[in-house]
N, C-alpha and C positions, 0 to 999 in steps of 0.2 A: 467443246469451242464456244464460246460464248460469242452472243450477237456485238458486243464490242470489241471483241478479239479481229472477229473476223472485217470488221468496218475499218479498225486500226491498221490491218493486213492489206485491205482495199485503198485506201490514202497514201499507204505507203508506197506501193504499187502505182501511184498518180491517178487512180480515177476519182474521180470528182463525184461529188455527193447530187448530181443532178446525172452522173452517168451510170453508176452500178452503188447496188447494196447487195447483201448478203442475201436477202429475200428476190430479189434481181435475180439470181443465179437458178433461187428455185424453181421461179415462174419461168424462168429461158428451158431449164429442163422437164419441166410438170408439158409446156406447149410443145417441146420437140417429142417428146415421149409421146401425145398422146395423136401428134403427126403421121406418126410412126406407128402406129396401131397398137400399140401397148393399153392392154386392160386398163380400164380409168382404177376398178379396185386396185389393182397392184402399185398404179401409179402414187393412190393418195397414201395406200400402208407405208409405202417406201419414202415417202415425205412426211412421215407420222401425222396425217389428216386423221381427227377422228372420226366416227360414223356419225351422222344426224341422226338416223334412225336410232332411238333409247333401246327397243326391243332387239334390235341386230345387233347393237352394242352390246349389251347383256348378255347375249348366246353367241355370238360368232367371235371365236378365237383363231380361225384359218388366217397362216401369215404367206400361203402361196409361195414359199421359197423358190422353187423350183423356176416359177411363172420371172419371179422379182432377179435369178441369178442371171436368166437368159436375158433380161431388161438392163442391167447393168452391166453385162459384160457389153450389150448392144452401144451402152453408153459411153463405154471406158471406150472401147474401139472409135467412136465419133469424135471423141475429145483427140484421142489420140492424130485422128485424123487432119485436124486441124493445126495441129505443130507445126 
């Protein structure tokens, strides 16, 4: 989904520019995942953030899938609990 599609959907749902953005959801997720003890490397991978250290970036292809699945399962349960 493009950034514009997400912004358009938010506006149609009634969110104003100063209330929420697509990036705001990403920031909220990052904050909650860090606060609930998930490893930073998993959070950053899930958000598609790149490694700043160029040597690590060049050699590390780890995806940490098992940890990320657990993290996203927690996230799904958290969101379900908000309904």
